[in-house]
C-alpha positions as a Python dict, from the first residue, in 0.01 Angstrom:
ca = {
    (1, 'M'): (0, 0, 0),
    (2, 'E'): (-1, -217, -312),
    (3, 'A'): (295, -230, -546),
    (4, 'T'): (297, -40, -875),
    (5, 'Y'): (384, -254, -1177),
    (6, 'T'): (581, -66, -1439),
    (7, 'M'): (646, -74, -1812),
    (8, 'K'): (945, 128, -1931),
    (9, 'V'): (893, 232, -2292),
    (10, 'E'): (1158, 304, -2555),
    (11, 'P'): (1166, 346, -2935),
    (12, 'S'): (1127, 34, -3147),
    (13, 'R'): (1261, -52, -3490),
    (14, 'T'): (901, -126, -3590),
    (15, 'P'): (727, 190, -3722),
    (16, 'G'): (437, 304, -3504),
    (17, 'K'): (538, 82, -3212),
    (18, 'V'): (753, 95, -2900),
    (19, 'T'): (939, -166, -2700),
    (20, 'A'): (803, -206, -2349),
    (21, 'H'): (1010, -360, -2068),
    (22, 'S'): (830, -473, -1754),
    (23, 'S'): (986, -439, -1411),
    (24, 'D'): (1027, -819, -1410),
    (25, 'A'): (1237, -807, -1734),
    (26, 'H'): (968, -916, -1984),
    (27, 'A'): (993, -723, -2313),
    (28, 'F'): (754, -689, -2608),
    (29, 'T'): (679, -457, -2899),
    (30, 'T'): (343, -280, -2900),
    (31, 'S'): (153, 30, -3004),
    (32, 'M'): (-40, 36, -2672),
    (33, 'P'): (212, -15, -2389),
    (34, 'L'): (-22, 74, -2101),
    (35, 'L'): (-305, -151, -2220),
    (36, 'D'): (-92, -442, -2342),
    (37, 'G'): (131, -409, -2035),
    (38, 'A'): (-176, -436, -1811),
    (39, 'R'): (-283, -753, -1993),
    (40, 'Y'): (69, -894, -1945),
    (41, 'W'): (62, -817, -1571),
    (42, 'Q'): (-292, -953, -1543),
    (43, 'G'): (-166, -1286, -1676),
    (44, 'V'): (124, -1292, -1429),
    (45, 'G'): (-104, -1262, -1129),
    (46, 'P'): (-105, -925, -946),
    (47, 'P'): (-447, -811, -822),
    (48, 'S'): (-655, -619, -1077),
    (49, 'T'): (-668, -328, -831),
    (50, 'A'): (-287, -286, -839),
    (51, 'S'): (-150, 14, -1029),
    (52, 'I'): (34, -1, -1359),
    (53, 'C'): (248, 284, -1485),
    (54, 'T'): (416, 326, -1822),
    (55, 'I'): (717, 556, -1840),
    (56, 'W'): (873, 711, -2150),
    (57, 'S'): (1191, 915, -2144),
    (58, 'S'): (1337, 1079, -2452),
    (59, 'G'): (1605, 1342, -2426),
    (60, 'T'): (1488, 1611, -2187),
    (61, 'G'): (1121, 1512, -2194),
    (62, 'Y'): (922, 1234, -2032),
    (63, 'W'): (565, 1121, -1984),
    (64, 'S'): (384, 858, -1788),
    (65, 'L'): (40, 699, -1789),
    (66, 'R'): (-117, 529, -1489),
    (67, 'S'): (-421, 309, -1432),
    (68, 'T'): (-524, 3, -1239),
    (69, 'I'): (-431, -324, -1407),
    (70, 'G'): (-794, -436, -1430),
    (71, 'T'): (-920, -116, -1593),
    (72, 'A'): (-637, -86, -1847),
    (73, 'A'): (-648, -458, -1935),
    (74, 'G'): (-1015, -423, -2024),
    (75, 'L'): (-957, -148, -2283),
    (76, 'A'): (-839, -124, -2643),
    (77, 'V'): (-802, 174, -2875),
    (78, 'S'): (-1015, 216, -3186),
    (79, 'T'): (-1123, 515, -3393),
    (80, 'N'): (-1463, 675, -3423),
    (81, 'R'): (-1628, 782, -3751),
    (82, 'S'): (-1425, 1101, -3767),
    (83, 'G'): (-1097, 915, -3711),
    (84, 'T'): (-1047, 1024, -3350),
    (85, 'P'): (-895, 761, -3120),
    (86, 'I'): (-1135, 626, -2857),
    (87, 'F'): (-1122, 360, -2586),
    (88, 'V'): (-1339, 53, -2645),
    (89, 'P'): (-1376, -275, -2454),
    (90, 'H'): (-1096, -522, -2527),
    (91, 'E'): (-1228, -824, -2720),
    (92, 'G'): (-1062, -1070, -2484),
    (93, 'Q'): (-1246, -934, -2181),
}
């Protein structure tokens, strides 16, 4: 079984963004922790088929998102004509 690479997410001082901490102690501020975290891990070297999971905990609630590193690294978020968020290919891919 392959390892799961994690990004723990917490509030940031920057409006609209969070601070993501990887399980290897790398930290960065982002508005897309799963996607940017996957691109970070992709640069470090795990296989693109490995799982990435982002975890948010705030008070009594929590959420998590999961993907493979390769899939999440290849995506970005944009908006369609009506302003709804959509996934699009990442420009660097």
